[in-house]
N, C-alpha and C positions, 0 to 999 in steps of 0.2 A: 375183059376193056369194058365192059358196060357201064360200071362203077365207077371206074376211072375218067370215066369219060362225063358220064354227068357232073360229079362232083366238080372238074375244074367249069362245065359252065354254070353253078351254081356259084363259084368265088369269082368267076367272070362279072358276075350279075350284082354285086355290091362295089357302091360306089364308093369314089376315091377319097381319102382319108386326108383334110386341109393340115399341113404341117401347124407344128404350135410356135406359141411369137416365140417362144423362149430357144427357136433353134439358133446356132451357131454359125449356120451361112448367114454369110451379109445378102443382106440385095443390094443388086448393082445399082438403081438408081441412090439407096441410104449412102452407099459408100463415094458413089462420086460427087456425092452432095458434101459430104465428110472434109474429100481430099480439095477439093476446091476453099475448103471454109477455110483450111491449115494453111493455104497456099496462102489466103488471102489477111490472113493473120501475122503469119511470117514478113510480108510486106508493111507494115505498121509498121512507122518510126517512131519506137518507144520514148519518151522522155524521163530523166532521173526524177525522182520524188524527193523533196527535202527531206532527209532524216537527219538527226542528232547524231550519225556516225560521218554519213557525207559532211557535215558542217565541221564536224572535225578535220577529216582530214584535209579541207578546202583549208581552216586557220593554221593547221599543220606548216603546211607547205607556205603560206603563205610569211607565216613566221620564220622558218627556214631560210624564206629566200630573201628576206629583209632586217637578219640577222646583225650583216657584216654594219649594216645602217646604224640598226641600233647601237651598237657599241662602239661605233664611229661619234656619234653624237654623245655617248654616257661617260669616253674617257675622260673632260678633263669638266665634270663636276663635281668630282670628289664624291658618290657616292656608288661608282659602278668599278669596282676590284677588275682589272683585264690584266694581272700578273700576279707571282707569287704574294704572300702578305707582308708588308714595309716592316722594320722593326725602327718603330719612333724613338727618338731619341730628344730627352730632352735640353735644353738650353738656358733654362734658368737655377739660380740658386735654390731649387730644391730639393735633392738629394740629404741621406744623410751625410753628414757631413765624417763620418768613421770608415763605413764601408761604399760612399761613391755612390749610393744604388737603393732602391727600398727594395725591405723584404716582401712583400705582400703583388708586388709588380706581377701580374700572369704573363704569359708572351705567347706570341700567336691570336692576337687578340685585333683586327681589322676596327680601326676607330677611323669614320667617317670628318671628311672635313668639310665642316656645319657652320662654318664661317663665326667670328669672333660671339654674335649676338645668338646665333646659335647653342655654344660650348658654354655658356654664361647659360642661359636656360637646362641644360642636361645637367651642371651643375647645380643650380638648383634641385631639377626633380632628383636628382640623385643622391641629392642630400636629405629629402624626404624619404625615400626610401632607406636608408641606412636608420632612419629615425625611428622607421619603425621594426628594426632588427631586432630590437630589447624584446619583444615580442616571444621569440624563438629561444630566448638564452635563458637557460636553464629547465628548456622540455629533450633533454637527449637530441638534440641537435648540432653537434657541433661541426658536423662534415659538412654540413651545410651552409652552419656559419660563417663558417670558413670561408666557403668558395665564394658564395653573395659578396663580403665582405673584401674580398681582395676582388672580384670583376666589378664592384661598383669604386672602389679607391682607383682601381686602376685607372680606369677612364676620367674621372675626376683627377689625379694625377698629369696627366698629357693634358685633359682642358685647362687646368691652372696655366701650364707651362705658356700654352698659345695665347691666356686672357691676361698672362704679365708682360710676354712677348709684345700683346696688342697696347695694352694701357698708356698713357701717360706718364714722364717722369714721375709725375707729384705723387700718383696712386701704385705705380710699380711698387717702392716700400713696402705699406700696406698689404695685400696684395701677395708680398711674398710673406710676411710674417706669418699673417691668417694660413698660407698651406702650409709652414712649416710646421707650425702647430698642430693642424690637424693631421698630417703625414706622420709626425713623431707621436700624436698619441694610438695612430692606428695602425701605426709599427706594434708598440706595447701591448694594444690589444689584440690581434693579430697574432702574438706572438701567446698571449694568456689560451685564446679558444682552442690554441692546438695544441696546449698545454692539459687542458679541459680545465685549467683553474677556476671555478666557479665565482666565489668572492672577487680574485684578481680582475676578471672578467667585468662582474657587475661595477668595479669601481672604474676603471675602465671605461668602459659602455657610458657609463655617466658624464664622467670628464669631455670624452666624444660630440656626445648629444649636444653638449654646450657649444662648441664649433661647427658642426653642425647646425645651427639654429642659425650663429652668427654669416654660415657661406651665404643660407637662404636669404637671409637681408640685405646681405651684402651683392647677392645675384639678382634682387627681385625689380 
């Protein structure tokens, strides 16, 4: 029993070992300070930061909120389509006498009402565009040439009709003659392109360019 008593006496004389700093048991004062800080953070009134996503969201809300106003304001300006695509009709004698229409006309194309001056400018511009079409003839681009020719000629057809309607009685006959000469040639050219007849296409395109230059002069 003596050795055991001596051993206990030796251990009791060792100093107490302090806890390491990495001990997971939190100190009472530190835990209290952390809890107080979290409560203080929760009471802060955070403000929204201006970000790109926030700006887009607000802009979208404003856009849809004012969409009805925008449509109502644009309904009568001729540039905004709020219903089905209307089917235009020519009122002047610019159709093919035999068929009653023009073979190159494309359907489902919306032609905005931009006024007589605007249509004259568009006639001049599209005539210039068709003058550049010759660079593609003979380059194995038949489908593109035909689609481009039909689209531009469709706009010119209905623009010519409106310009003729707005013209004075003295100006209508020469405009009718110019339009019919142009569209008669374009019909033949479109058929030659469809058949991929290169000699005929080149000859008809040469005739068409002369009339296109006349259109540009007339609409200047």
